[in-house]
N, C-alpha and C positions, 0 to 999 in steps of 0.2 A: 588303531593307527599307531605306527611305530614312532617312538620319540623323535628319531631323525626326520622323519617325514613331517610330523607336526611341527618341528622347528622350521623346517624349510619352508613350509606354508605361512608361518607367522612372520619370518624374515621377508617372504615375498610380498606379504600385505604391508609390511612396513617400508619396504622399498617404494611400493605404489605411493603410500602416504606421504613420502618424503620428496615425491615428484615436484620439481621446481620448475617444470615447463608450462604449468597451468592446463594439463591435458583434462583434469578432472573438476567437476563442479563441486560446490560444497556438499551437496547431496550426495555425490559420490564419494567424496572424502569421508563423509560420516558413515556411509554403508561399508567401506573399506575397514574404517576404524572398528566398527561393531563387529565386523567379520574377525578381525584380527583378535578382538577380546574374547569371542566365542572359542576360538582356537586355544587360546593362552589358559583359559579358565576351565577347559574340558576335564571333567572328572568321572569317574564312574566306579561302580562297585561290582565285583564279580563274587558270587554266592556258589559253592560247589557243596552239595547236600547228597547223602547217600547212606546206606548202611555201613556198619563197622566192617572194617577190611574189605571194601568194595572197590579199593583202587584210586580213591580221592587224591591222596598224597602223590601217586604215581603220575596221574594226570596232569595235575598242577606242576609237577617238576619237569615232565616232558614238554608241556606246553611253554613254560616260561624260562627254562634255563637252556 
């Protein structure tokens, strides 16, 4: 997920949590809060393994730059 999309989702969940019209129960608000935290704390590790001179750096450079 791109950083921009992730930030949009976090902002959307926060907007729902800031709801002042009482549309959500406390249970709903807790679920929204938990979902926002999951998106904020999302982290992952990518491992690229292969033989020497197999094109690992080229793959990474093309994929992320």
